[in-house]
C-alpha positions in Angstrom: 93.3 46.9 24.7 92.5 45.9 28.2 91.2 49.3 29.4 88.0 50.5 30.8 87.3 52.3 27.6 88.0 49.5 25.3 87.2 46.0 26.5 86.3 44.5 23.3 88.1 42.8 20.4 88.4 44.2 16.8 86.6 40.9 16.0 83.0 42.9 16.5 83.9 45.9 14.3 81.7 47.0 11.8 84.7 47.4 9.6 85.2 44.4 7.3 89.0 45.1 7.2 89.6 45.6 11.3 87.3 42.4 11.7 89.1 40.1 9.3 92.6 41.1 10.8 91.1 41.4 14.4 93.9 39.6 16.1 96.5 41.6 14.6 94.9 44.9 15.6 94.0 43.5 18.9 97.7 43.0 19.6 98.6 46.5 18.1 96.1 48.4 20.5 97.1 46.1 23.7 98.0 48.0 26.6 100.0 50.2 26.8 98.3 52.2 24.1 99.1 56.2 23.9 96.6 57.4 21.5 98.7 56.8 18.4 100.5 54.2 16.2 104.1 55.0 15.6 106.1 55.3 12.7 107.4 51.7 12.4 104.1 50.0 12.9 102.5 52.3 10.4 105.3 51.4 7.9 105.1 47.8 8.5 101.0 47.8 8.0 101.8 49.8 4.6 103.9 46.9 3.3 101.9 44.2 4.9 99.1 45.0 3.1 100.5 46.9 0.1 98.8 50.2 1.1 99.7 53.7 0.7 99.2 56.0 3.5 95.9 57.4 2.4 94.6 53.6 1.8 96.1 52.9 5.5 94.2 55.7 6.8 90.9 54.9 5.3 91.1 51.3 6.4 92.1 51.9 10.1 89.7 54.9 10.5 86.8 53.1 11.8 89.1 52.1 14.7 89.3 55.8 15.9 85.5 55.4 16.8 86.2 53.0 19.7 87.5 55.8 21.7 84.0 58.1 21.2 82.7 59.2 24.4 79.2 60.5 23.3 76.6 60.2 26.3 74.6 63.3 25.0 74.4 62.5 21.4 75.4 59.1 20.8 76.8 60.6 17.3 80.1 58.6 16.9 83.1 60.4 14.9 86.5 59.1 14.5 89.5 60.9 13.0 93.0 60.2 12.4 95.9 62.6 11.7 99.4 61.5 10.0 102.5 63.3 11.3 105.5 64.3 9.7 107.3 62.1 11.8 105.0 59.2 10.5 103.2 58.6 13.4 99.2 58.4 13.1 97.2 59.9 15.9 93.6 58.9 17.2 90.7 61.2 17.8 87.3 60.8 18.9 84.4 63.2 19.9 84.2 63.6 23.5 81.2 65.0 25.6 80.8 65.9 29.0 77.6 65.0 30.9 76.1 67.9 33.1 78.4 70.3 31.0 77.3 72.9 28.4 77.6 71.7 24.7 80.3 74.0 23.9 82.7 71.8 26.3 82.4 69.0 23.5 85.7 68.4 21.7 85.3 67.4 18.1 86.8 64.3 16.7 89.1 66.3 14.4 90.3 68.5 17.4 91.0 65.6 19.4 93.4 64.1 16.9 95.4 67.5 16.4 95.4 68.1 20.3 96.5 64.4 20.7 99.6 65.2 18.0 100.2 68.5 19.7 100.7 66.7 23.2 103.0 64.4 21.7 105.3 67.1 20.5 104.6 66.6 16.8 105.3 69.9 15.1 103.8 69.0 11.4 100.5 67.5 10.1 100.4 66.3 6.6 96.7 64.7 6.4 93.8 64.3 8.4 91.3 61.5 7.8 87.7 61.6 9.4 84.6 59.3 9.4 82.1 62.6 9.0 82.8 65.7 6.9 84.1 68.2 9.2 81.7 70.9 10.4 82.4 74.5 10.6 83.9 74.4 14.0 86.6 71.8 13.2 87.4 73.7 9.6 88.3 76.6 11.6 90.2 74.8 13.9 92.2 73.0 11.2 92.6 76.5 9.7 95.0 77.3 12.8 97.5 74.7 11.9 100.8 75.8 10.4 100.3 73.3 7.6 96.7 74.6 6.9 97.5 75.5 3.4 98.7 72.1 2.7 97.1 69.3 4.9 95.2 66.8 2.6 91.7 66.1 4.4 90.3 62.4 3.5 86.7 61.1 4.0 85.9 57.6 4.8 85.0 57.0 1.3 88.7 57.7 0.1 87.7 61.2 -1.4 90.7 63.6 -0.7 90.6 67.2 -0.7 92.1 70.4 0.7 91.0 73.0 3.5 90.4 75.8 0.7 87.3 73.4 -0.7 85.9 73.5 3.1 86.6 76.9 4.0 86.9 79.2 1.1 88.0 82.7 1.8 89.5 81.5 5.3 89.9 83.8 8.1 92.8 83.0 10.4 95.8 83.6 12.3 97.4 86.1 9.7 94.1 88.1 9.8 95.0 88.6 13.3 98.9 89.5 12.7 99.6 86.1 13.8 102.3 84.4 11.5 103.4 81.9 14.3 100.5 79.1 14.0 99.8 76.0 16.0 102.0 73.6 16.2 105.0 76.1 15.5 106.8 76.2 18.7 105.6 78.5 21.6 107.3 78.7 25.0 106.6 81.6 27.7 109.0 81.2 30.9 107.2 81.2 34.0 108.2 81.2 37.3 106.5 79.8 40.5 107.4 80.6 44.3 106.7 77.1 45.6 108.5 73.6 45.3 106.0 71.8 42.7 104.9 68.3 43.0 105.3 66.0 40.1 101.6 66.7 39.0 102.2 70.5 39.4 105.3 70.4 37.4 103.5 69.0 34.4 100.7 71.3 34.6 103.6 74.3 34.8 105.3 72.9 31.6 101.8 72.7 29.6 101.2 76.6 30.9 104.4 77.5 29.3 103.6 75.6 26.2 100.4 77.5 25.7 99.0 78.3 22.3 98.0 82.0 23.2 99.0 84.3 20.4 95.4 86.2 20.8 95.0 87.0 24.3 98.5 85.9 25.9 97.0 83.5 28.5 99.2 80.9 29.6 97.7 78.3 31.3 98.3 74.2 31.6 96.6 71.2 33.5 97.3 67.9 34.6 95.2 65.0 35.8 96.3 62.0 37.8 94.5 58.5 37.7 93.7 55.8 40.5 97.0 54.2 39.0 99.2 56.7 39.1 99.0 57.7 35.2 99.4 61.4 34.5 98.0 63.2 31.6 98.7 66.9 30.4 96.9 69.4 28.8 97.9 72.9 27.3 95.6 76.0 26.4 94.9 76.1 22.8 93.8 79.4 21.2 91.9 80.1 17.8 91.7 82.9 15.5 87.7 82.7 15.7 87.7 82.7 19.6 85.1 79.9 19.8 87.0 76.7 18.7 89.7 77.4 21.5 90.3 74.5 23.9 90.7 74.9 27.5 93.8 73.0 29.1 91.6 70.6 31.0 89.7 69.7 28.0 93.2 69.0 26.6 93.8 66.8 29.5 90.9 64.9 29.1 91.8 64.5 25.3 95.0 63.0 26.3 93.4 60.4 29.0 90.7 59.3 26.7 92.7 58.8 23.3 95.0 56.6 25.6 92.0 54.4 26.4 91.4 55.4 30.0 88.3 56.7 32.1 88.4 60.2 33.4 86.1 59.1 36.2 89.2 57.7 37.5 90.7 61.0 37.8 91.8 61.6 41.6 93.8 64.6 41.4 93.6 67.7 39.0 95.8 70.7 39.0 95.7 73.9 37.3 98.7 76.3 36.5 98.1 79.8 35.0 99.8 83.1 34.6 98.5 85.1 37.6 98.0 87.9 34.9 96.1 86.0 32.5 93.4 88.0 30.7 91.4 85.0 29.7 91.6 82.8 32.6 90.8 79.3 32.3 90.3 78.6 36.0 86.5 78.6 36.3 85.9 76.8 33.2 88.3 74.0 34.4 86.4 73.5 37.5 83.0 73.3 35.7 84.7 70.5 33.2 86.2 68.5 36.7 83.2 68.8 38.5 80.8 67.6 35.5 82.1 64.2 36.3 83.9 64.2 39.6 84.0 65.4 43.1 87.7 66.0 42.7 88.6 69.3 43.9 90.8 71.3 41.2 94.2 72.5 42.7 95.0 76.1 41.4 98.0 77.5 41.4 99.6 81.0 40.3 102.6 81.3 38.0 104.3 84.8 36.8 105.6 85.6 33.3 109.4 86.0 33.0 110.1 89.0 30.5 
């Protein structure tokens, strides 16, 4: 992968499997990489190495740590999620300098957000290099597959969310029967002709998962090379694990192997009556690593 965030061969990996087969994985992860392995590649790898899905996830799990951005803690966590489509999505912990610690996106969150932004609807397994913390367990609990998702640790141990989070408090406790990765769509109107970047942010605002505060907010960022990455607002029944749309766009960018310091434009579009506005927090996130001015535009809900 010849990108600013990943510029070395798997030959140097601490994983015996990845280093042994580094030529194959260097080719698989070569540009352009979009943060996931599609189902055809996953099936080919399973066939080539006679692996089950679980065995493959455990073997390639260390590759996710190559995307870690941890300038504060220097603690590396990698995660993978296996989607119903057969695709495998990568996640890694992402920290922002000059920002409060709660702006950190945890690895498991990152993988789930990555899959969500690629329009997946169901996740059947999550593998992670470190046992999920309470924050992540609560985030996983928001999924529409929370009751069934397999959680796989790096040693191959497998369990379910009830073992990690007994007597779970979640969406149904707040009367929400449509969960994360179910289809949500809010019609929004704008009173201007949008640019491409604004159109992407508007679409993400429409896709916001906000069953508790009904806040519809979306972001889009543009890099020096013209690439655009999007992010949507994601709520959680426990509130604190909720994800700002700009953070989600950063996940999209980092998991594609790109450097967030290459951002040249950033847009946030939000319902003008949003009770839980994401505007100021988005500014803090952008200004923590860039002097790019956040462009903010309003939209109006269509009932």
